[in-house]
Each structure stands twice: as structure tokens, then as C-alpha cells.
PQR file with spaces between the fields and no chain letter, atoms N, CA, C, O and H, PARSE charges and radii, in Angstrom:
ATOM       1  N    MET     1      16.432   19.278    7.153 -0.4000 1.5000
ATOM       2  CA   MET     1      17.018   19.393    5.827 -0.0000 2.0000
ATOM       3  C    MET     1      15.958   19.298    4.741  0.5500 1.7000
ATOM       4  O    MET     1      16.076   19.966    3.714 -0.5500 1.4000
ATOM       5  N    ILE     2      14.928   18.486    4.940 -0.4000 1.5000
ATOM       6  CA   ILE     2      13.899   18.317    3.915 -0.0000 2.0000
ATOM       7  C    ILE     2      13.234   19.654    3.588  0.5500 1.7000
ATOM       8  O    ILE     2      12.919   19.900    2.424 -0.5500 1.4000
ATOM       9  H    ILE     2      14.832   17.943    5.774  0.4000 1.0000
ATOM      10  N    LYS     3      13.012   20.519    4.568 -0.4000 1.5000
ATOM      11  CA   LYS     3      12.353   21.795    4.300 -0.0000 2.0000
ATOM      12  C    LYS     3      13.135   22.632    3.299  0.5500 1.7000
ATOM      13  O    LYS     3      12.536   23.372    2.519 -0.5500 1.4000
ATOM      14  H    LYS     3      13.268   20.319    5.514  0.4000 1.0000
ATOM      15  N    THR     4      14.461   22.530    3.305 -0.4000 1.5000
ATOM      16  CA   THR     4      15.273   23.306    2.386 -0.0000 2.0000
ATOM      17  C    THR     4      15.273   22.715    0.979  0.5500 1.7000
ATOM      18  O    THR     4      15.791   23.329    0.045 -0.5500 1.4000
ATOM      19  H    THR     4      14.948   21.929    3.939  0.4000 1.0000
ATOM      20  N    MET     5      14.697   21.531    0.827 -0.4000 1.5000
ATOM      21  CA   MET     5      14.687   20.862   -0.472 -0.0000 2.0000
ATOM      22  C    MET     5      13.426   21.148   -1.283  0.5500 1.7000
ATOM      23  O    MET     5      13.323   20.714   -2.431 -0.5500 1.4000
ATOM      24  H    MET     5      14.277   21.032    1.586  0.4000 1.0000
ATOM      25  N    LYS     6      12.465   21.871   -0.705 -0.4000 1.5000
ATOM      26  CA   LYS     6      11.215   22.149   -1.414 -0.0000 2.0000
ATOM      27  C    LYS     6      11.520   22.853   -2.736  0.5500 1.7000
ATOM      28  O    LYS     6      12.427   23.682   -2.814 -0.5500 1.4000
ATOM      29  H    LYS     6      12.549   22.223    0.227  0.4000 1.0000
ATOM      30  N    ASN     7      10.759   22.516   -3.761 -0.4000 1.5000
ATOM      31  CA   ASN     7      10.920   23.043   -5.115 -0.0000 2.0000
ATOM      32  C    ASN     7      12.220   22.586   -5.772  0.5500 1.7000
ATOM      33  O    ASN     7      12.748   23.260   -6.656 -0.5500 1.4000
ATOM      34  H    ASN     7      10.022   21.842   -3.697  0.4000 1.0000
ATOM      35  N    ARG     8      12.723   21.452   -5.338 -0.4000 1.5000
ATOM      36  CA   ARG     8      13.907   20.831   -5.932 -0.0000 2.0000
ATOM      37  C    ARG     8      13.486   19.594   -6.708  0.5500 1.7000
ATOM      38  O    ARG     8      12.319   19.202   -6.679 -0.5500 1.4000
ATOM      39  H    ARG     8      12.294   20.905   -4.620  0.4000 1.0000
ATOM      40  N    VAL     9      14.431   18.985   -7.397 -0.4000 1.5000
ATOM      41  CA   VAL     9      14.175   17.763   -8.151 -0.0000 2.0000
ATOM      42  C    VAL     9      15.164   16.691   -7.695  0.5500 1.7000
ATOM      43  O    VAL     9      16.353   16.965   -7.534 -0.5500 1.4000
ATOM      44  H    VAL     9      15.378   19.304   -7.420  0.4000 1.0000
ATOM      45  N    ALA    10      14.666   15.472   -7.487 -0.4000 1.5000
ATOM      46  CA   ALA    10      15.520   14.339   -7.127 -0.0000 2.0000
ATOM      47  C    ALA    10      15.268   13.196   -8.096  0.5500 1.7000
ATOM      48  O    ALA    10      14.121   12.907   -8.439 -0.5500 1.4000
ATOM      49  H    ALA    10      13.700   15.250   -7.618  0.4000 1.0000
ATOM      50  N    ILE    11      16.324   12.555   -8.530 -0.4000 1.5000
ATOM      51  CA   ILE    11      16.218   11.368   -9.368 -0.0000 2.0000
ATOM      52  C    ILE    11      16.450   10.166   -8.455  0.5500 1.7000
ATOM      53  O    ILE    11      17.497   10.050   -7.818 -0.5500 1.4000
ATOM      54  H    ILE    11      17.255   12.790   -8.252  0.4000 1.0000
ATOM      55  N    ILE    12      15.467    9.278   -8.398 -0.4000 1.5000
ATOM      56  CA   ILE    12      15.528    8.119   -7.507 -0.0000 2.0000
ATOM      57  C    ILE    12      15.704    6.856   -8.349  0.5500 1.7000
ATOM      58  O    ILE    12      14.852    6.528   -9.175 -0.5500 1.4000
ATOM      59  H    ILE    12      14.616    9.371   -8.915  0.4000 1.0000
ATOM      60  N    THR    13      16.817    6.151   -8.133 -0.4000 1.5000
ATOM      61  CA   THR    13      17.023    4.870   -8.811 -0.0000 2.0000
ATOM      62  C    THR    13      16.536    3.755   -7.890  0.5500 1.7000
ATOM      63  O    THR    13      16.594    3.877   -6.666 -0.5500 1.4000
ATOM      64  H    THR    13      17.509    6.418   -7.462  0.4000 1.0000
ATOM      65  N    GLY    14      16.063    2.682   -8.485 -0.4000 1.5000
ATOM      66  CA   GLY    14      15.489    1.597   -7.687 -0.0000 2.0000
ATOM      67  C    GLY    14      14.202    2.041   -7.011  0.5500 1.7000
ATOM      68  O    GLY    14      13.920    1.670   -5.872 -0.5500 1.4000
ATOM      69  H    GLY    14      16.016    2.584   -9.479  0.4000 1.0000
ATOM      70  N    ALA    15      13.423    2.847   -7.738 -0.4000 1.5000
ATOM      71  CA   ALA    15      12.271    3.530   -7.152 -0.0000 2.0000
ATOM      72  C    ALA    15      11.022    2.669   -6.998  0.5500 1.7000
ATOM      73  O    ALA    15      10.028    3.135   -6.441 -0.5500 1.4000
ATOM      74  H    ALA    15      13.652    3.149   -8.663  0.4000 1.0000
ATOM      75  N    SER    16      11.044    1.436   -7.473 -0.4000 1.5000
ATOM      76  CA   SER    16       9.804    0.654   -7.429 -0.0000 2.0000
ATOM      77  C    SER    16       9.621   -0.131   -6.139  0.5500 1.7000
ATOM      78  O    SER    16       8.548   -0.687   -5.905 -0.5500 1.4000
ATOM      79  H    SER    16      11.851    1.057   -7.925  0.4000 1.0000
ATOM      80  N    SER    17      10.653   -0.186   -5.296 -0.4000 1.5000
ATOM      81  CA   SER    17      10.504   -0.945   -4.052 -0.0000 2.0000
ATOM      82  C    SER    17      11.548   -0.524   -3.020  0.5500 1.7000
ATOM      83  O    SER    17      12.513    0.176   -3.326 -0.5500 1.4000
ATOM      84  H    SER    17      11.524    0.266   -5.487  0.4000 1.0000
ATOM      85  N    GLY    18      11.323   -0.970   -1.806 -0.4000 1.5000
ATOM      86  CA   GLY    18      12.293   -0.786   -0.737 -0.0000 2.0000
ATOM      87  C    GLY    18      12.643    0.656   -0.425  0.5500 1.7000
ATOM      88  O    GLY    18      11.776    1.528   -0.381 -0.5500 1.4000
ATOM      89  H    GLY    18      10.539   -1.538   -1.557  0.4000 1.0000
ATOM      90  N    ILE    19      13.928    0.890   -0.210 -0.4000 1.5000
ATOM      91  CA   ILE    19      14.413    2.220    0.164 -0.0000 2.0000
ATOM      92  C    ILE    19      14.120    3.244   -0.928  0.5500 1.7000
ATOM      93  O    ILE    19      13.764    4.383   -0.625 -0.5500 1.4000
ATOM      94  H    ILE    19      14.632    0.181   -0.246  0.4000 1.0000
ATOM      95  N    GLY    20      14.265    2.854   -2.190 -0.4000 1.5000
ATOM      96  CA   GLY    20      14.003    3.784   -3.285 -0.0000 2.0000
ATOM      97  C    GLY    20      12.558    4.255   -3.301  0.5500 1.7000
ATOM      98  O    GLY    20      12.290    5.444   -3.475 -0.5500 1.4000
ATOM      99  H    GLY    20      14.554    1.929   -2.436  0.4000 1.0000
ATOM     100  N    LYS    21      11.635    3.333   -3.121 -0.4000 1.5000
ATOM     101  CA   LYS    21      10.210    3.677   -3.095 -0.0000 2.0000
ATOM     102  C    LYS    21       9.899    4.575   -1.908  0.5500 1.7000
ATOM     103  O    LYS    21       9.221    5.592   -2.052 -0.5500 1.4000
ATOM     104  H    LYS    21      11.852    2.367   -2.980  0.4000 1.0000
ATOM     105  N    THR    22      10.394    4.199   -0.740 -0.4000 1.5000
ATOM     106  CA   THR    22      10.148    4.989    0.467 -0.0000 2.0000
ATOM     107  C    THR    22      10.723    6.392    0.330  0.5500 1.7000
ATOM     108  O    THR    22      10.085    7.371    0.716 -0.5500 1.4000
ATOM     109  H    THR    22      10.945    3.373   -0.623  0.4000 1.0000
ATOM     110  N    THR    23      11.921    6.485   -0.218 -0.4000 1.5000
ATOM     111  CA   THR    23      12.559    7.790   -0.420 -0.0000 2.0000
ATOM     112  C    THR    23      11.756    8.639   -1.396  0.5500 1.7000
ATOM     113  O    THR    23      11.537    9.825   -1.148 -0.5500 1.4000
ATOM     114  H    THR    23      12.440    5.690   -0.532  0.4000 1.0000
ATOM     115  N    ALA    24      11.318    8.051   -2.493 -0.4000 1.5000
ATOM     116  CA   ALA    24      10.545    8.790   -3.491 -0.0000 2.0000
ATOM     117  C    ALA    24       9.253    9.332   -2.881  0.5500 1.7000
ATOM     118  O    ALA    24       8.902   10.490   -3.110 -0.5500 1.4000
ATOM     119  H    ALA    24      11.496    7.088   -2.694  0.4000 1.0000
ATOM     120  N    ILE    25       8.558    8.528   -2.125 -0.4000 1.5000
ATOM     121  CA   ILE    25       7.306    8.958   -1.504 -0.0000 2.0000
ATOM     122  C    ILE    25       7.571   10.039   -0.463  0.5500 1.7000
ATOM     123  O    ILE    25       6.856   11.039   -0.407 -0.5500 1.4000
ATOM     124  H    ILE    25       8.842    7.588   -1.939  0.4000 1.0000
ATOM     125  N    HIS    26       8.583    9.843    0.348 -0.4000 1.5000
ATOM     126  CA   HIS    26       8.924   10.825    1.386 -0.0000 2.0000
ATOM     127  C    HIS    26       9.296   12.171    0.755  0.5500 1.7000
ATOM     128  O    HIS    26       8.836   13.221    1.206 -0.5500 1.4000
ATOM     129  H    HIS    26       9.165    9.031    0.302  0.4000 1.0000
ATOM     130  N    PHE    27      10.119   12.134   -0.275 -0.4000 1.5000
ATOM     131  CA   PHE    27      10.509   13.370   -0.957 -0.0000 2.0000
ATOM     132  C    PHE    27       9.299   14.052   -1.585  0.5500 1.7000
ATOM     133  O    PHE    27       9.164   15.272   -1.497 -0.5500 1.4000
ATOM     134  H    PHE    27      10.493   11.282   -0.640  0.4000 1.0000
ATOM     135  N    ALA    28       8.421   13.281   -2.215 -0.4000 1.5000
ATOM     136  CA   ALA    28       7.233   13.861   -2.836 -0.0000 2.0000
ATOM     137  C    ALA    28       6.350   14.534   -1.791  0.5500 1.7000
ATOM     138  O    ALA    28       5.797   15.605   -2.041 -0.5500 1.4000
ATOM     139  H    ALA    28       8.531   12.289   -2.286  0.4000 1.0000
ATOM     140  N    GLN    29       6.217   13.917   -0.630 -0.4000 1.5000
ATOM     141  CA   GLN    29       5.427   14.507    0.448 -0.0000 2.0000
ATOM     142  C    GLN    29       6.032   15.823    0.921  0.5500 1.7000
ATOM     143  O    GLN    29       5.319   16.701    1.407 -0.5500 1.4000
ATOM     144  H    GLN    29       6.667   13.047   -0.427  0.4000 1.0000
ATOM     145  N    ALA    30       7.346   15.957    0.780 -0.4000 1.5000
ATOM     146  CA   ALA    30       8.043   17.179    1.198 -0.0000 2.0000
ATOM     147  C    ALA    30       8.026   18.247    0.104  0.5500 1.7000
ATOM     148  O    ALA    30       8.576   19.331    0.297 -0.5500 1.4000
ATOM     149  H    ALA    30       7.926   15.244    0.385  0.4000 1.0000
ATOM     150  N    GLY    31       7.402   17.956   -1.042 -0.4000 1.5000
ATOM     151  CA   GLY    31       7.305   18.934   -2.111 -0.0000 2.0000
ATOM     152  C    GLY    31       8.425   18.854   -3.128  0.5500 1.7000
ATOM     153  O    GLY    31       8.546   19.717   -3.997 -0.5500 1.4000
ATOM     154  H    GLY    31       6.956   17.075   -1.199  0.4000 1.0000
ATOM     155  N    ILE    32       9.239   17.823   -3.024 -0.4000 1.5000
ATOM     156  CA   ILE    32      10.337   17.628   -3.977 -0.0000 2.0000
ATOM     157  C    ILE    32       9.782   16.890   -5.192  0.5500 1.7000
ATOM     158  O    ILE    32       9.089   15.883   -5.047 -0.5500 1.4000
ATOM     159  H    ILE    32       9.141   17.122   -2.318  0.4000 1.0000
ATOM     160  N    LYS    33      10.083   17.381   -6.373 -0.4000 1.5000
ATOM     161  CA   LYS    33       9.687   16.679   -7.596 -0.0000 2.0000
ATOM     162  C    LYS    33      10.633   15.501   -7.755  0.5500 1.7000
ATOM     163  O    LYS    33      11.846   15.654   -7.609 -0.5500 1.4000
ATOM     164  H    LYS    33      10.646   18.199   -6.491  0.4000 1.0000
ATOM     165  N    VAL    34      10.092   14.331   -8.051 -0.4000 1.5000
ATOM     166  CA   VAL    34      10.923   13.134   -8.150 -0.0000 2.0000
ATOM     167  C    VAL    34      10.843   12.513   -9.538  0.5500 1.7000
ATOM     168  O    VAL    34       9.779   12.438  -10.152 -0.5500 1.4000
ATOM     169  H    VAL    34       9.107   14.207   -8.169  0.4000 1.0000
ATOM     170  N    GLY    35      11.991   12.076  -10.003 -0.4000 1.5000
ATOM     171  CA   GLY    35      12.083   11.281  -11.221 -0.0000 2.0000
ATOM     172  C    GLY    35      12.325    9.845  -10.793  0.5500 1.7000
ATOM     173  O    GLY    35      13.240    9.574  -10.016 -0.5500 1.4000
ATOM     174  H    GLY    35      12.855   12.137   -9.504  0.4000 1.0000
ATOM     175  N    LEU    36      11.520    8.931  -11.289 -0.4000 1.5000
ATOM     176  CA   LEU    36      11.609    7.529  -10.875 -0.0000 2.0000
ATOM     177  C    LEU    36      12.301    6.704  -11.945  0.5500 1.7000
ATOM     178  O    LEU    36      11.924    6.739  -13.116 -0.5500 1.4000
ATOM     179  H    LEU    36      10.776    9.152  -11.921  0.4000 1.0000
ATOM     180  N    ILE    37      13.321    5.960  -11.527 -0.4000 1.5000
ATOM     181  CA   ILE    37      14.045    5.084  -12.444 -0.0000 2.0000
ATOM     182  C    ILE    37      14.082    3.690  -11.836  0.5500 1.7000
ATOM     183  O    ILE    37      14.441    3.517  -10.671 -0.5500 1.4000
ATOM     184  H    ILE    37      13.627    5.931  -10.575  0.4000 1.0000
ATOM     185  N    ASP    38      13.706    2.693  -12.641 -0.4000 1.5000
ATOM     186  CA   ASP    38      13.774    1.313  -12.175 -0.0000 2.0000
ATOM     187  C    ASP    38      13.695    0.381  -13.370  0.5500 1.7000
ATOM     188  O    ASP    38      13.075    0.706  -14.383 -0.5500 1.4000
ATOM     189  H    ASP    38      13.414    2.833  -13.587  0.4000 1.0000
ATOM     190  N    ILE    39      14.310   -0.750  -13.251 -0.4000 1.5000
ATOM     191  CA   ILE    39      14.266   -1.748  -14.317 -0.0000 2.0000
ATOM     192  C    ILE    39      12.868   -2.360  -14.450  0.5500 1.7000
ATOM     193  O    ILE    39      12.502   -2.858  -15.515 -0.5500 1.4000
ATOM     194  H    ILE    39      14.813   -1.014  -12.429  0.4000 1.0000
ATOM     195  N    LYS    40      12.090   -2.318  -13.360 -0.4000 1.5000
ATOM     196  CA   LYS    40      10.729   -2.853  -13.359 -0.0000 2.0000
ATOM     197  C    LYS    40       9.754   -1.709  -13.654  0.5500 1.7000
ATOM     198  O    LYS    40       9.232   -1.069  -12.741 -0.5500 1.4000
ATOM     199  H    LYS    40      12.387   -1.914  -12.496  0.4000 1.0000
ATOM     200  N    GLU    41       9.523   -1.471  -14.929 -0.4000 1.5000
ATOM     201  CA   GLU    41       8.716   -0.319  -15.362 -0.0000 2.0000
ATOM     202  C    GLU    41       7.294   -0.336  -14.791  0.5500 1.7000
ATOM     203  O    GLU    41       6.792    0.704  -14.364 -0.5500 1.4000
ATOM     204  H    GLU    41       9.946   -1.991  -15.670  0.4000 1.0000
ATOM     205  N    GLU    42       6.652   -1.486  -14.779 -0.4000 1.5000
ATOM     206  CA   GLU    42       5.279   -1.556  -14.254 -0.0000 2.0000
ATOM     207  C    GLU    42       5.229   -1.167  -12.777  0.5500 1.7000
ATOM     208  O    GLU    42       4.330   -0.447  -12.343 -0.5500 1.4000
ATOM     209  H    GLU    42       7.061   -2.331  -15.125  0.4000 1.0000
ATOM     210  N    ASP    43       6.204   -1.651  -12.017 -0.4000 1.5000
ATOM     211  CA   ASP    43       6.242   -1.327  -10.589 -0.0000 2.0000
ATOM     212  C    ASP    43       6.538    0.154  -10.379  0.5500 1.7000
ATOM     213  O    ASP    43       5.963    0.781   -9.489 -0.5500 1.4000
ATOM     214  H    ASP    43       6.934   -2.236  -12.369  0.4000 1.0000
ATOM     215  N    ALA    44       7.426    0.714  -11.185 -0.4000 1.5000
ATOM     216  CA   ALA    44       7.735    2.147  -11.087 -0.0000 2.0000
ATOM     217  C    ALA    44       6.495    2.977  -11.421  0.5500 1.7000
ATOM     218  O    ALA    44       6.254    4.010  -10.797 -0.5500 1.4000
ATOM     219  H    ALA    44       7.894    0.205  -11.908  0.4000 1.0000
ATOM     220  N    ASN    45       5.712    2.533  -12.398 -0.4000 1.5000
ATOM     221  CA   ASN    45       4.477    3.243  -12.743 -0.0000 2.0000
ATOM     222  C    ASN    45       3.470    3.191  -11.594  0.5500 1.7000
ATOM     223  O    ASN    45       2.715    4.140  -11.384 -0.5500 1.4000
ATOM     224  H    ASN    45       5.907    1.694  -12.906  0.4000 1.0000
ATOM     225  N    ALA    46       3.461    2.089  -10.855 -0.4000 1.5000
ATOM     226  CA   ALA    46       2.566    1.984   -9.690 -0.0000 2.0000
ATOM     227  C    ALA    46       2.981    2.992   -8.619  0.5500 1.7000
ATOM     228  O    ALA    46       2.125    3.613   -7.988 -0.5500 1.4000
ATOM     229  H    ALA    46       4.074    1.318  -11.025  0.4000 1.0000
ATOM     230  N    VAL    47       4.281    3.157   -8.411 -0.4000 1.5000
ATOM     231  CA   VAL    47       4.778    4.146   -7.455 -0.0000 2.0000
ATOM     232  C    VAL    47       4.436    5.549   -7.946  0.5500 1.7000
ATOM     233  O    VAL    47       4.058    6.412   -7.153 -0.5500 1.4000
ATOM     234  H    VAL    47       4.977    2.653   -8.923  0.4000 1.0000
ATOM     235  N    LYS    48       4.565    5.774   -9.228 -0.4000 1.5000
ATOM     236  CA   LYS    48       4.210    7.076   -9.811 -0.0000 2.0000
ATOM     237  C    LYS    48       2.757    7.418   -9.510  0.5500 1.7000
ATOM     238  O    LYS    48       2.454    8.540   -9.104 -0.5500 1.4000
ATOM     239  H    LYS    48       4.872    5.074   -9.872  0.4000 1.0000
ATOM     240  N    LYS    49       1.863    6.464   -9.705 -0.4000 1.5000
ATOM     241  CA   LYS    49       0.445    6.700   -9.433 -0.0000 2.0000
ATOM     242  C    LYS    49       0.209    6.995   -7.957  0.5500 1.7000
ATOM     243  O    LYS    49      -0.618    7.839   -7.610 -0.5500 1.4000
ATOM     244  H    LYS    49       2.108    5.552  -10.035  0.4000 1.0000
ATOM     245  N    GLU    50       0.935    6.300   -7.093 -0.4000 1.5000
ATOM     246  CA   GLU    50       0.816    6.535   -5.654 -0.0000 2.0000
ATOM     247  C    GLU    50       1.277    7.954   -5.305  0.5500 1.7000
ATOM     248  O    GLU    50       0.646    8.639   -4.501 -0.5500 1.4000
ATOM     249  H    GLU    50       1.606    5.614   -7.374  0.4000 1.0000
ATOM     250  N    ILE    51       2.374    8.380   -5.913 -0.4000 1.5000
ATOM     251  CA   ILE    51       2.900    9.725   -5.665 -0.0000 2.0000
ATOM     252  C    ILE    51       1.959   10.788   -6.202  0.5500 1.7000
ATOM     253  O    ILE    51       1.809   11.841   -5.582 -0.5500 1.4000
ATOM     254  H    ILE    51       2.887    7.823   -6.566  0.4000 1.0000
ATOM     255  N    GLU    52       1.320   10.539   -7.339 -0.4000 1.5000
ATOM     256  CA   GLU    52       0.405   11.508   -7.922 -0.0000 2.0000
ATOM     257  C    GLU    52      -0.790   11.785   -7.022  0.5500 1.7000
ATOM     258  O    GLU    52      -1.420   12.835   -7.149 -0.5500 1.4000
ATOM     259  H    GLU    52       1.442    9.684   -7.842  0.4000 1.0000
ATOM     260  N    LYS    53      -1.114   10.877   -6.124 -0.4000 1.5000
ATOM     261  CA   LYS    53      -2.229   11.067   -5.192 -0.0000 2.0000
ATOM     262  C    LYS    53      -1.868   11.948   -3.998  0.5500 1.7000
ATOM     263  O    LYS    53      -2.754   12.395   -3.270 -0.5500 1.4000
ATOM     264  H    LYS    53      -0.603   10.024   -6.021  0.4000 1.0000
ATOM     265  N    ILE    54      -0.585   12.198   -3.794 -0.4000 1.5000
ATOM     266  CA   ILE    54      -0.117   12.961   -2.640 -0.0000 2.0000
ATOM     267  C    ILE    54      -0.468   14.429   -2.820  0.5500 1.7000
ATOM     268  O    ILE    54      -0.207   15.017   -3.869 -0.5500 1.4000
ATOM     269  H    ILE    54       0.135   11.835   -4.386  0.4000 1.0000
ATOM     270  N    LYS    55      -1.058   15.010   -1.795 -0.4000 1.5000
ATOM     271  CA   LYS    55      -1.378   16.433   -1.789 -0.0000 2.0000
ATOM     272  C    LYS    55      -0.239   17.160   -1.086  0.5500 1.7000
ATOM     273  O    LYS    55      -0.066   17.029    0.126 -0.5500 1.4000
ATOM     274  H    LYS    55      -1.270   14.532   -0.942  0.4000 1.0000
ATOM     275  N    VAL    56       0.532   17.923   -1.843 -0.4000 1.5000
ATOM     276  CA   VAL    56       1.661   18.660   -1.265 -0.0000 2.0000
ATOM     277  C    VAL    56       1.179   19.975   -0.688  0.5500 1.7000
ATOM     278  O    VAL    56       0.409   20.693   -1.327 -0.5500 1.4000
ATOM     279  H    VAL    56       0.392   18.030   -2.827  0.4000 1.0000
ATOM     280  N    LYS    57       1.631   20.299    0.529 -0.4000 1.5000
ATOM     281  CA   LYS    57       1.224   21.542    1.193 -0.0000 2.0000
ATOM     282  C    LYS    57       2.037   22.713    0.677  0.5500 1.7000
ATOM     283  O    LYS    57       1.838   23.845    1.119 -0.5500 1.4000
ATOM     284  H    LYS    57       2.257   19.716    1.048  0.4000 1.0000
């Protein structure tokens, strides 16, 4: 299913930790653009920086 999601956008809530963080990273690796939402802005920014390092094929 992930292959069919390439060039899509996903909004991830709770993106700074746990399932939300893992989902955001996994989706980004699959070429899905992700929007990160979390009450902990600093932690969400750390996830953003981690995602920005991912080289999408």
C-alpha cells in the first residue's frame, strides 16, 4: 500500500514521539510528504530535522 501513496501528503498528529514519530519517518521514507503536528513544538522540530535528512528514492 505504501507504494501507492508516493507523491501524497499525510498530516501526522502526535508526531514528536512514539507511533506518530515512527509513522512520520516511515511515510517520509516512502516519499510521502508529511505535515507534523504536536503540542511539543521543539520535539516536533527535532523530528522535522530528522525527516529532512532522509533521501527519498
